[in-house]
Residue, then its C-alpha position, 0 to 999 in steps of 0.5 A: m230266964s236270965d232275961v227275967r233275972n236281969k229285969r229283977h236286977v235292974a229293978l232291985a237297983k232302981k228301987s235302992g238308988k244304988p248303981l249296979h255293980i260292975s260284975s252285975l252288968s257285965k253279966i246281964l250284957s253277956d247273958i243279952r248277947a248269948e240270948a241274941a245269938t240263940a235266937a238267931a241260930n233258931a230262926a236261921q235253922t227254921a228258915a232252912c227247913n222251911p223255905p219261903k215260896k216264891e210267888k209266881q210274877a204274871a207276865v208283864k206284856p208290854r205296853p204299846a207306844p202312845a200314838s204320839r211316839r209311834p212312827a206314822i205310816t199314814r197321812m191325813l189332810s182335808g179334801s181341799d187341801w189334798a186337791r191343792h196338794a195334787a194340783v202342785t205336785i202331781d203331773q203324770k205323763q202318758l208312758c204308753g198313750p191312755l193305756w199306761y201313765e207314770g206312776e202306776i202298775c199296769i198289766l198286759f195280759a195276752d194269750t201265748n204266741v200273740g205278741k205280749s213280749i214283742l209289744a213290751v220291748q217296743i213300749a220299753d224301746m219308745v219309753a228309752n227315746g222319749m216322746h221324739c221317738t221314730t214309732t210305728l205306734p203313733e197312738l201309743r207314743p210317750e209324753t215323757l223325755s228319754q230316760p232309763v228303762v229296766y227290762a226284766d225278761f224271764e221269757l226270752g234267753l239271750v240267743q232268742f233275743g238276739r234272733r228276734y232283733s237281728c237281720p243277716h248282714p247284706d255284704e257279710p255272709g255269716r254276720k248279723v246286724y243287731y238292732d241299735f237300742s238306745q243306751q237307756f234300755n237295760r235288759v235283765e235276765l235270770c243269772y242262776d246256778m243251773s247246775s246246782d241239784d236243788f235249782t228245781d226246788d229253789y226255783a219254786t219257792q217264795a224266798f227265790a222269788d223275793q230274791v228276784i225282787s231284791d235283785l231287781e231293786m238293786r238293778i233299778e238302782e244301779a240304772m237310776a230307772r223309774v220305769l220297770i217292765i217285768d216279763n212276766i209276772t208268773f215268775m215273781a211268786s211261787g203262784t198267783e192263781s190264789a189270793a194268798d199268793a197274789m196279795p202278797l206280791m202285788k203289796k211288794l210291788v206297790a211298796l217297790k214302786k213307791r220307794h223308788d217313785l216307779s212305773i211298772l208294767l206287768l206282763a201276764h198271760t190268759p188261760k185258753r178262751a173262745l176267740c168269739n167272746p171279747l176280752t174282759r178282766n176275767d180273762l186275766q189268768g191268776s187270782k183277782m187280786l192281781i188287777n185289784f191292785a192294778d192302776s191300769a190294765f190292757a190286753i191283746g187280742e187276736s184277729n179272726r180276719g188275718k194271722d198278722l192282725r192283733y187288737i188292743k183294747q184298754i180293760k181297766q184305767r183310772n187316770c182317764e176315760q176309756v178310750y179303746d174300748r169295745d167299740n174302738v179298739l186300736s187294730c195293728t199289724i205284727g211283723k218286721i217294722y225294720e229288718n231287724f226289729v219285730g213290732f206292731s203297727s197301728i192301722g186305725t181303730d175298730s169295733e172288737d166284734s169285727h176281730l171276733a170269730e162268728r158264732q155258729r147258730f145251733s141248738r144247744s142241746r148236747t146231741d146237736m153240739r156233738k153233730v156239728a163238732d163231729e162234722m167239723k173234725t170230719s172236715g179237717k177242722s182243728i180242736d180249737e177251731i171247733a171249740s171257737a165255733l161252738g163257743v165252748s172250751r177245748s176240754t168241752t169240745f174233747r168231751l163232745l168229740r168222745k161222746s160221739e165216738e162211743e155212740c158210733d162204736p159201742t163195743p166195750 
């Protein structure tokens, strides 16, 4: 109402041409202020009673950085540029004859007690002494100069290692003469709190294996080494039987190799196998991812011609043609090279078949196999000898003999 009244006073003043009296003007301004205050109070009360609803904001996903801003993890050159680049920068030399070259991840595998660790220490000793070393394996002499080597020994304890590379003193009973390893040979062994209650649990975890790799990297930097030998690979992961375990391990070793420009030799086992069968990549224990990620691999086989005879066979190679294949394996003897050093001595090359056990000719029927197994057992042959002769596994041999016993003694 006051607004209408104020407008009327203003209209009459314009019509009469006379200015508004000061009292009338004050009244108008007072009414305007009062109405403005009332409107503001009403608006505040309405807002308090009906708060505005908050609109849900959609989660904003971070946009990936443009390709030009992201750090590159790949490199692209033309084929001809790669060839020219390789000709200038790549000069890989042999570390163990044609079996292992610089910059490679190589796998050495064999059965238990065949001599993997003995050969690995001998290779480490040759690399540490360089191309002018005195060796009984001239075919595997390195082409490199003397250089630091880190040998991670997770198989032998200190006492066992010392016993293997020592001999009694000729003049002083009770004393030993130890082999004089090069100062470039650096042996690493596990140093862990064995008294800890949770040692067994920690020992089998992936975190513990990662800690071992991290510690080895520290030792490599400390020795300024570019050659690493790990004895053996089963210690480096919680398991290697599945691809889920083997692939992450091999990727970490590949990354370690590239960070420090390393050459890595990994020792691995083989499952029980018939001695009448040739060595193949399928004899490597664990996931096939192990050998897929490796650049090269070779194996040690037992010879049927004598307990001190071994042969070395190339299984995989990328830098050269296969030299020591089935028709041309490197034959060796194993024993004391010096009074205080055990190692391999080459005796030439031969075919792998000449080292394998002869497979007996017999019918493949189960009845005939049980008969042969029973006769060999009666003559005093061991399970391994019977399995090798039959060309079957130990478990199959046990089943054959058990079935034969059940037929002889049908009593329930």
